All heavy atoms as an XYZ file, in Angstrom:
716
protein
N      -5.073    -12.576    -14.125
C      -4.908    -14.008    -14.103
C      -4.486    -14.433    -12.706
O      -3.571    -13.855    -12.131
C      -3.849    -14.395    -15.140
C      -3.582    -15.879    -15.193
S      -2.689    -16.339    -16.669
C      -1.042    -16.371    -16.064
N      -5.132    -15.417    -12.158
C      -4.835    -15.899    -10.812
C      -3.525    -16.685    -10.814
O      -3.214    -17.400    -11.763
C      -5.970    -16.771    -10.300
N      -2.783    -16.497     -9.737
C      -1.530    -17.238     -9.600
C      -1.817    -18.691     -9.287
O      -2.766    -19.005     -8.570
C      -0.695    -16.649     -8.457
C      -0.120    -15.308     -8.747
C       0.794    -14.837     -7.618
O       1.244    -15.664     -6.811
O       1.048    -13.631     -7.564
N      -1.001    -19.588     -9.831
C      -1.095    -20.996     -9.467
C      -0.367    -21.163     -8.152
O       0.702    -20.606     -7.949
C      -0.442    -21.878    -10.526
C      -1.164    -21.867    -11.843
C      -0.474    -22.796    -12.823
C      -1.126    -22.715    -14.178
N      -0.440    -23.575    -15.148
N      -0.944    -21.919     -7.255
C      -0.302    -22.160     -5.974
C      -0.022    -23.637     -5.812
O      -0.643    -24.487     -6.467
C      -1.165    -21.674     -4.790
O      -2.385    -22.412     -4.780
C      -1.443    -20.189     -4.881
N       0.923    -23.930     -4.960
C       1.263    -25.296     -4.621
C       1.528    -25.353     -3.128
O       1.768    -24.322     -2.499
C       2.481    -25.791     -5.427
O       2.675    -27.181     -5.178
C       3.736    -25.025     -5.051
N       1.487    -26.515     -2.591
C       1.742    -26.687     -1.168
C       3.205    -27.066     -0.975
O       3.710    -27.964     -1.660
C       0.843    -27.786     -0.579
O      -0.513    -27.395     -0.758
C       1.114    -27.989      0.891
N       3.874    -26.374     -0.079
C       5.246    -26.703      0.295
C       5.213    -27.141      1.749
O       4.803    -26.391      2.617
C       6.153    -25.496      0.118
N       5.620    -28.343      1.986
C       5.596    -28.883      3.345
C       7.008    -28.864      3.914
O       7.935    -29.401      3.303
C       5.050    -30.317      3.310
O       5.031    -30.860      4.605
N       7.170    -28.216      5.054
C       8.478    -28.169      5.700
C       8.333    -28.602      7.149
O       7.263    -28.474      7.746
C       9.102    -26.754      5.636
C       8.197    -25.729      6.326
C       9.384    -26.352      4.201
C       8.821    -24.374      6.496
N       9.395    -29.120      7.692
C       9.403    -29.509      9.105
C      10.203    -28.491      9.889
O      11.310    -28.128      9.488
C      10.046    -30.885      9.272
O       9.269    -31.869      8.629
N       9.613    -28.011     10.975
C      10.305    -27.075     11.857
C      10.040    -27.486     13.297
O       9.033    -28.134     13.594
C       9.867    -25.605     11.638
C      10.240    -25.112     10.248
C       8.390    -25.428     11.866
N      10.919    -27.080     14.163
C      10.747    -27.314     15.589
C       9.436    -26.668     16.040
O       9.122    -25.539     15.650
C      11.950    -26.696     16.324
C      11.839    -26.821     17.820
O      12.144    -27.900     18.346
O      11.428    -25.813     18.453
N       8.655    -27.374     16.849
C       7.340    -26.882     17.279
C       7.442    -25.554     18.018
O       6.632    -24.646     17.812
C       6.646    -27.923     18.150
N       8.437    -25.415     18.892
C       8.613    -24.161     19.636
C       8.994    -23.023     18.695
O       8.488    -21.906     18.822
C       9.669    -24.344     20.733
C       9.867    -23.080     21.551
O       8.878    -22.608     22.151
O      11.003    -22.565     21.582
N       9.878    -23.308     17.733
C      10.272    -22.297     16.754
C       9.062    -21.814     15.973
O       8.861    -20.609     15.786
C      11.325    -22.876     15.802
C      11.745    -21.999     14.631
C      12.443    -20.739     15.127
C      12.649    -22.788     13.702
N       8.217    -22.742     15.542
C       7.010    -22.373     14.784
C       6.086    -21.501     15.631
O       5.594    -20.468     15.162
C       6.274    -23.622     14.315
C       5.016    -23.296     13.532
C       4.274    -24.553     13.118
C       3.012    -24.167     12.369
N       1.865    -24.935     12.740
N       5.855    -21.909     16.871
C       4.956    -21.148     17.743
C       5.488    -19.739     17.987
O       4.739    -18.759     17.940
C       4.754    -21.881     19.065
N       6.792    -19.626     18.243
C       7.390    -18.311     18.488
C       7.334    -17.444     17.233
O       7.058    -16.237     17.298
C       8.816    -18.463     18.995
C       8.857    -19.049     20.414
C      10.257    -19.396     20.884
N      11.181    -18.288     20.713
C      12.484    -18.430     20.499
N      13.023    -19.629     20.444
N      13.252    -17.377     20.369
N       7.591    -18.039     16.070
C       7.532    -17.295     14.809
C       6.106    -16.831     14.532
O       5.891    -15.682     14.125
C       8.056    -18.155     13.661
N       5.126    -17.698     14.763
C       3.727    -17.313     14.550
C       3.342    -16.148     15.462
O       2.641    -15.228     15.030
C       2.804    -18.505     14.795
C       2.844    -19.528     13.677
C       2.033    -20.773     13.969
O       1.966    -21.205     15.139
O       1.465    -21.317     13.006
N       3.822    -16.169     16.706
C       3.525    -15.079     17.631
C       4.149    -13.773     17.147
O       3.521    -12.710     17.165
C       4.003    -15.423     19.037
N       5.400    -13.832     16.693
C       6.083    -12.644     16.181
C       5.351    -12.103     14.960
O       5.057    -10.903     14.878
C       7.531    -12.979     15.813
C       8.280    -11.884     15.053
C       8.491    -10.661     15.944
C       9.584    -12.409     14.511
N       5.045    -12.971     14.000
C       4.386    -12.521     12.785
C       3.005    -11.967     13.081
O       2.563    -11.012     12.442
C       4.321    -13.651     11.749
C       5.682    -14.112     11.278
C       5.926    -15.450     11.045
C       6.723    -13.218     11.089
C       7.170    -15.886     10.615
C       7.974    -13.635     10.666
C       8.195    -14.982     10.425
N       2.312    -12.532     14.053
C       1.002    -12.006     14.438
C       1.132    -10.573     14.941
O       0.300     -9.717     14.629
C       0.362    -12.898     15.501
N       2.192    -10.286     15.699
C       2.419     -8.904     16.163
C       2.672     -7.972     14.993
O       2.391     -6.775     15.070
C       3.604     -8.852     17.124
C       3.302     -9.380     18.508
C       4.429     -9.079     19.464
O       4.673     -7.890     19.745
O       5.061    -10.041     19.929
N       3.224     -8.510     13.917
C       3.489     -7.713     12.720
C       2.292     -7.692     11.765
O       2.358     -7.110     10.688
C       4.720     -8.264     11.985
C       6.039     -8.156     12.746
C       7.120     -8.969     12.059
C       6.454     -6.706     12.887
N       1.189     -8.352     12.155
C      -0.008     -8.372     11.331
C       0.032     -9.403     10.217
O      -0.678     -9.264      9.218
N       0.871    -10.424     10.369
C       1.032    -11.445      9.335
C       0.714    -12.820      9.889
O       0.837    -13.055     11.086
C       2.481    -11.471      8.832
C       3.079    -10.172      8.314
C       4.573    -10.325      8.109
C       2.412     -9.781      7.007
N       0.352    -13.742      8.999
C       0.305    -15.144      9.399
C       1.571    -15.817      8.856
O       2.337    -15.212      8.090
C      -0.975    -15.836      8.929
C      -1.152    -15.824      7.411
O      -0.154    -15.664      6.676
O      -2.287    -15.987      6.959
N       1.804    -17.051      9.252
C       3.029    -17.750      8.861
C       3.126    -17.900      7.348
O       4.192    -17.688      6.763
C       3.093    -19.116      9.554
C       4.376    -19.910      9.378
C       5.581    -19.142      9.899
C       4.268    -21.263     10.084
N       2.032    -18.238      6.689
C       2.039    -18.414      5.238
C       2.438    -17.127      4.525
O       3.274    -17.137      3.623
C       0.664    -18.872      4.762
C       0.584    -19.059      3.253
C      -0.773    -19.570      2.811
O      -1.434    -20.301      3.526
N      -1.188    -19.178      1.628
N       1.873    -16.014      4.946
C       2.207    -14.730      4.329
C       3.666    -14.372      4.569
O       4.363    -13.910      3.658
C       1.283    -13.621      4.873
O      -0.069    -13.991      4.620
C       1.578    -12.281      4.236
N       4.147    -14.598      5.788
C       5.541    -14.291      6.107
C       6.497    -15.121      5.258
O       7.506    -14.605      4.753
C       5.801    -14.529      7.594
N       6.201    -16.397      5.076
C       7.054    -17.258      4.254
C       7.036    -16.782      2.806
O       8.079    -16.720      2.143
C       6.628    -18.739      4.378
C       7.327    -19.603      3.333
C       6.921    -19.264      5.778
N       5.858    -16.421      2.297
C       5.778    -15.911      0.926
C       6.569    -14.614      0.760
O       7.235    -14.408     -0.257
C       4.320    -15.728      0.499
C       3.719    -17.020     -0.002
O       4.119    -17.535     -1.044
N       2.783    -17.569      0.744
N       6.497    -13.736      1.737
C       7.295    -12.505      1.690
C       8.779    -12.848      1.643
O       9.534    -12.300      0.845
C       6.978    -11.595      2.898
C       5.589    -11.003      2.769
C       8.034    -10.494      3.049
C       5.114    -10.261      4.016
N       9.190    -13.767      2.508
C      10.588    -14.182      2.547
C      11.034    -14.735      1.193
O      12.093    -14.359      0.672
C      10.795    -15.233      3.642
C      12.169    -15.830      3.639
C      13.234    -15.149      4.207
C      12.401    -17.066      3.069
C      14.509    -15.688      4.187
C      13.675    -17.618      3.047
C      14.728    -16.924      3.612
N      10.239    -15.610      0.599
C      10.621    -16.224     -0.680
C      10.696    -15.192     -1.799
O      11.653    -15.172     -2.586
C       9.640    -17.347     -1.040
C       9.640    -18.550     -0.096
C       8.531    -19.529     -0.483
C      10.991    -19.240     -0.049
N       9.696    -14.315     -1.870
C       9.700    -13.289     -2.922
C      10.886    -12.333     -2.771
O      11.549    -11.973     -3.746
C       8.392    -12.498     -2.918
C       7.203    -13.289     -3.404
C       5.910    -12.474     -3.260
N       4.750    -13.278     -3.498
C       4.234    -13.522     -4.702
N       4.802    -13.000     -5.767
N       3.160    -14.278     -4.834
N      11.152    -11.926     -1.548
C      12.264    -11.002     -1.325
C      13.593    -11.685     -1.583
O      14.528    -11.064     -2.084
C      12.211    -10.431      0.093
C      13.150     -9.262      0.311
C      12.789     -8.038     -0.533
O      11.651     -7.862     -0.949
N      13.767     -7.186     -0.780
N      13.702    -12.962     -1.265
C      14.924    -13.713     -1.552
C      15.207    -13.713     -3.048
O      16.360    -13.550     -3.477
C      14.793    -15.161     -1.061
O      14.698    -15.203      0.337
N      14.161    -13.888     -3.852
C      14.345    -13.863     -5.299
C      14.750    -12.472     -5.781
O      15.618    -12.325     -6.649
C      13.059    -14.317     -6.000
C      12.688    -15.793     -5.780
C      11.323    -16.094     -6.378
C      13.755    -16.709     -6.361
N      14.137    -11.430     -5.210
C      14.491    -10.055     -5.604
C      15.947     -9.736     -5.257
O      16.642     -9.049     -6.007
C      13.574     -9.049     -4.911
C      12.202     -8.972     -5.485
C      11.388     -7.846     -4.832
N      10.017     -7.941     -5.250
C       9.021     -8.394     -4.496
N       9.244     -8.748     -3.248
N       7.792     -8.465     -4.971
N      16.379    -10.195     -4.097
C      17.735     -9.900     -3.625
C      18.770    -10.877     -4.174
O      19.960    -10.669     -4.007
C      17.777     -9.950     -2.091
C      16.920     -8.918     -1.403
C      17.455     -7.512     -1.550
O      18.693     -7.345     -1.566
O      16.639     -6.581     -1.660
N      18.289    -11.950     -4.764
C      19.159    -13.017     -5.251
C      20.002    -13.593     -4.114
O      21.196    -13.827     -4.230
C      20.054    -12.517     -6.396
C      20.619    -13.662     -7.227
O      20.032    -14.764     -7.203
O      21.650    -13.461     -7.888
N      19.369    -13.755     -2.980
C      20.034    -14.296     -1.789
C      19.141    -14.094     -0.585
O      17.976    -13.726     -0.715
N      19.694    -14.328      0.587
C      18.918    -14.085      1.802
C      18.582    -12.601      1.887
O      19.432    -11.750      1.648
C      19.696    -14.526      3.036
C      19.882    -16.030      3.176
C      20.728    -16.337      4.403
C      18.560    -16.756      3.241
N      17.330    -12.275      2.254
C      16.881    -10.892      2.144
C      17.190    -10.006      3.351
O      18.340     -9.777      3.678
C      15.385    -11.050      1.929
C      15.037    -12.307      2.623
C      16.267    -13.195      2.534
N      16.204     -9.559      4.003
C      16.225     -8.478      4.974
C      15.770     -8.974      6.328
O      15.242    -10.070      6.454
C      15.289     -7.356      4.518
C      13.916     -7.892      4.190
C      12.946     -8.030      5.166
C      13.612     -8.295      2.901
C      11.693     -8.547      4.873
C      12.349     -8.814      2.591
C      11.401     -8.939      3.577
N      15.968     -8.136      7.322
C      15.475     -8.447      8.663
C      14.201     -7.661      8.914
O      14.180     -6.450      8.785
C      16.524     -8.091      9.711
N      13.132     -8.340      9.255
C      11.886     -7.704      9.682
C      11.769     -8.024     11.157
O      11.691     -9.186     11.536
C      10.660     -8.256      8.922
C       9.381     -7.627      9.452
C      10.813     -8.011      7.431
N      11.818     -6.987     11.978
C      11.827     -7.256     13.408
C      11.117     -6.162     14.168
O      10.917     -5.068     13.660
C      13.257     -7.400     13.920
C      14.105     -6.154     13.716
C      15.523     -6.379     14.176
C      16.324     -5.107     13.990
N      17.668     -5.243     14.506
N      10.766     -6.485     15.363
C      10.198     -5.505     16.275
C      11.339     -4.778     16.956
O      12.330     -5.388     17.332
C       9.342     -6.198     17.343
C       8.123     -6.934     16.837
C       7.475     -7.700     17.975
C       7.135     -5.954     16.245
N      11.224     -3.491     17.098
C      12.230     -2.723     17.813
C      11.948     -2.831     19.304
O      10.878     -2.443     19.762
C      12.225     -1.262     17.366
C      12.651     -1.078     15.931
C      14.101     -1.473     15.668
O      14.957     -1.306     16.567
O      14.371     -1.957     14.558
N      12.880     -3.363     20.038
C      12.733     -3.493     21.484
C      13.816     -2.641     22.147
O      14.997     -2.814     21.848
C      12.876     -4.950     21.901
C      11.747     -5.806     21.396
C      11.786     -7.197     22.005
N      10.624     -7.956     21.632
C      10.618     -8.894     20.692
N      11.716     -9.202     20.067
N       9.503     -9.538     20.409
N      13.424     -1.755     23.033
C      14.436     -0.927     23.700
C      15.335     -1.777     24.597
O      14.883     -2.765     25.180
C      13.612      0.066     24.522
C      12.240     -0.490     24.590
C      12.072     -1.443     23.461
N      16.612     -1.365     24.703
C      17.511     -2.077     25.606
C      17.171     -1.714     27.049
O      16.305     -0.876     27.315
C      18.974     -1.778     25.266
C      19.340     -0.314     25.452
O      18.749      0.391     26.256
N      20.320      0.145     24.696
N      17.852     -2.344     28.006
C      17.520     -2.150     29.421
C      17.680     -0.702     29.856
O      16.865     -0.174     30.607
C      18.393     -3.061     30.282
C      18.027     -4.514     30.176
C      18.918     -5.380     31.045
C      18.564     -6.837     30.852
N      19.407     -7.724     31.642
N      18.720     -0.041     29.383
C      18.962      1.357     29.763
C      17.847      2.268     29.239
O      17.342      3.121     29.966
C      20.316      1.810     29.217
C      20.701      3.211     29.618
C      22.058      3.634     29.071
O      22.692      2.865     28.335
O      22.460      4.762     29.386
N      17.468      2.073     27.995
C      16.389      2.872     27.417
C      15.067      2.602     28.121
O      14.301      3.526     28.411
C      16.263      2.597     25.906
O      17.515      2.895     25.282
C      15.153      3.421     25.279
N      14.799      1.330     28.414
C      13.561      0.980     29.109
C      13.522      1.635     30.490
O      12.485      2.160     30.907
C      13.431     -0.536     29.238
C      12.122     -0.966     29.868
S      10.646     -0.345     29.048
C      10.469     -1.520     27.757
N      14.657      1.629     31.204
C      14.715      2.262     32.524
C      14.441      3.760     32.401
O      13.716      4.338     33.221
C      16.069      2.007     33.171
N      14.998      4.408     31.371
C      14.775      5.841     31.167
C      13.313      6.125     30.846
O      12.745      7.115     31.319
C      15.679      6.352     30.042
N      12.695      5.266     30.050
C      11.284      5.447     29.716
C      10.404      5.307     30.958
O       9.463      6.087     31.154
C      10.869      4.424     28.650
C      11.490      4.676     27.295
S      11.341      3.301     26.131
C       9.588      3.082     26.020
N      10.716      4.333     31.795
C       9.942      4.147     33.024
C      10.135      5.319     33.976
O       9.183      5.768     34.620
C      10.339      2.830     33.699
C       9.904      1.563     32.960
C      10.530      0.325     33.604
C       8.392      1.448     32.908
N      11.366      5.841     34.046
C      11.627      6.997     34.898
C      10.869      8.222     34.387
O      10.278      8.978     35.167
C      13.115      7.301     34.968
C      13.424      8.490     35.855
C      14.906      8.833     35.919
O      15.696      8.277     35.147
O      15.264      9.679     36.759
N      10.866      8.424     33.080
C      10.138      9.559     32.500
C       8.644      9.443     32.790
O       7.984     10.439     33.119
C      10.383      9.618     30.994
N       8.116      8.240     32.703
C       6.699      8.028     33.011
C       6.409      8.315     34.482
O       5.405      8.934     34.819
C       6.316      6.587     32.662
C       4.839      6.308     32.771
C       4.514      4.905     32.301
O       4.695      4.626     31.098
O       4.080      4.092     33.144
N       7.318      7.873     35.362
C       7.144      8.124     36.797
C       7.161      9.623     37.070
O       6.305     10.144     37.787
C       8.256      7.437     37.601
C       8.132      7.663     39.114
C       9.379      7.225     39.866
N      10.605      7.900     39.462
C      10.926      9.165     39.796
N      10.111      9.895     40.525
N      12.067      9.695     39.400
N       8.108     10.332     36.465
C       8.219     11.781     36.662
C       6.963     12.488     36.145
O       6.427     13.382     36.793
C       9.490     12.325     35.970
C      10.733     11.845     36.725
C       9.456     13.843     35.868
C      12.039     12.103     35.997
N       6.489     12.059     34.985
C       5.305     12.674     34.394
C       4.078     12.527     35.302
O       3.243     13.425     35.375
C       5.017     12.026     33.040
C       3.793     12.580     32.347
C       3.491     11.885     31.043
O       3.725     10.666     30.940
O       3.009     12.569     30.137
N       3.997     11.413     36.002
C       2.839     11.151     36.846
C       3.023     11.570     38.297
O       2.121     11.380     39.107
C       2.477      9.657     36.779
C       2.027      9.248     35.401
O       1.311      9.978     34.728
N       2.464      8.091     34.959
N       4.168     12.159     38.628
C       4.456     12.573     40.009
C       4.057     14.037     40.177
O       4.698     14.928     39.617
C       5.943     12.380     40.302
C       6.302     12.674     41.749
O       5.494     13.278     42.482
O       7.426     12.293     42.150
N       3.004     14.312     40.942
C       2.542     15.704     41.083
C       3.543     16.593     41.830
O       3.458     17.818     41.736
C       1.233     15.575     41.865
C       1.300     14.255     42.539
C       2.187     13.383     41.696
N       4.504     16.017     42.544
C       5.468     16.831     43.276
C       6.611     17.331     42.380
O       7.396     18.179     42.798
C       6.049     16.033     44.453
O       6.861     14.977     43.984
N       6.698     16.832     41.155
C       7.750     17.260     40.227
C       7.244     18.486     39.475
O       6.178     18.458     38.860
C       8.117     16.135     39.244
C       9.116     16.632     38.203
C       8.685     14.938     39.988
N       8.044     19.571     39.538
C       7.651     20.808     38.874
C       7.734     20.634     37.365
O       8.675     20.055     36.845
C       8.560     21.956     39.320
C       8.156     23.290     38.740
C       8.946     24.438     39.321
C       8.449     25.747     38.718
N       9.166     26.890     39.243
N       6.740     21.149     36.660
C       6.753     21.121     35.198
C       6.761     22.552     34.676
O       6.463     23.494     35.414
C       5.550     20.353     34.660
O       4.355     21.004     35.038
N       7.110     22.697     33.422
C       7.254     24.017     32.822
C       6.461     24.095     31.523
O       6.403     23.138     30.765
C       8.725     24.308     32.514
C       9.596     24.337     33.745
C      10.210     23.169     34.206
C       9.790     25.506     34.451
C      11.000     23.181     35.340
C      10.576     25.532     35.590
C      11.182     24.359     36.022
O      11.959     24.390     37.149
N       5.873     25.251     31.280
C       5.228     25.531     30.001
C       5.939     26.679     29.293
O       5.582     27.035     28.183
C       3.741     25.903     30.199
O       3.663     27.019     31.088
C       2.963     24.721     30.752
N       6.965     27.242     29.958
C       7.688     28.397     29.441
C       9.188     28.140     29.564
O       9.687     27.855     30.654
C       7.283     29.635     30.258
C       7.954     30.891     29.760
O       9.157     31.062     30.065
O       7.284     31.678     29.083
N       9.912     28.236     28.454
C      11.355     27.978     28.475
C      12.114     28.994     29.329
O      13.093     28.637     29.990
C      11.918     27.972     27.054
C      11.673     26.716     26.240
C      12.220     26.878     24.836
C      12.304     25.516     26.896
N      11.682     30.233     29.306
C      12.368     31.249     30.115
C      12.305     30.883     31.605
O      13.294     31.035     32.332
C      11.760     32.632     29.876
C      12.032     33.137     28.464
O      13.084     32.763     27.899
O      11.208     33.894     27.940
N      11.154     30.390     32.036
C      10.989     29.975     33.434
C      11.913     28.786     33.736
O      12.561     28.737     34.787
C       9.537     29.603     33.695
C       9.259     29.203     35.130
C       7.831     28.732     35.326
O       7.027     28.710     34.387
O       7.527     28.338     36.474
N      11.998     27.849     32.816
C      12.872     26.697     33.008
C      14.328     27.142     33.141
O      15.031     26.743     34.071
C      12.736     25.718     31.837
C      13.784     24.619     31.759
C      13.671     23.660     32.927
C      13.676     23.880     30.442
N      14.790     27.993     32.226
C      16.189     28.436     32.254
C      16.474     29.287     33.494
O      17.567     29.207     34.051
C      16.545     29.202     30.984
C      16.704     28.292     29.794
C      15.936     28.478     28.649
C      17.623     27.245     29.792
C      16.071     27.648     27.542
C      17.761     26.407     28.706
C      16.990     26.613     27.578
N      15.497     30.069     33.936
C      15.680     30.855     35.165
C      15.882     29.917     36.347
O      16.763     30.164     37.187
C      14.476     31.751     35.375
N      15.115     28.843     36.418
C      15.277     27.883     37.519
C      16.606     27.152     37.403
O      17.236     26.829     38.425
C      14.124     26.880     37.538
C      12.907     27.405     38.256
O      12.949     28.545     38.771
O      11.903     26.657     38.318
N      17.062     26.885     36.194
C      18.344     26.188     36.009
C      19.520     27.048     36.479
O      20.538     26.522     36.940
C      18.533     25.788     34.552
C      17.683     24.629     34.059
C      17.862     24.437     32.542
C      18.007     23.342     34.791
N      19.388     28.369     36.354
C      20.466     29.281     36.768
C      20.539     29.428     38.280
O      21.536     29.909     38.808
C      20.270     30.644     36.128
C      20.538     30.636     34.655
C      20.333     32.022     34.043
C      20.540     31.976     32.538
N      20.341     33.286     31.930
N      19.498     29.039     39.012
C      19.462     29.185     40.478
C      20.432     28.242     41.141
O      20.744     27.191     40.777
C      18.055     28.918     41.024
C      17.071     29.991     40.648
C      15.723     29.662     41.237
C      14.670     30.648     40.769
N      13.361     30.348     41.294
């Protein structure tokens, strides 16, 4: 049996809507689907539900990731395929 639908009209700040649509698009959702998820989960939780968010690394983690990428692409940095060789160099 098909669900009956109705239109719910809400007013939101234009910038807030645009930013939310961009976020939901990154999550593979449109605004209508995201709102429906929110409403259904609110009913399941009997209150405000959960946080759905993108994980963004902090500045320190981002700096470490960029450094690791730089090291990986630097031909002058020695790399190892053998742990014994690595530990021998560490003891020097």
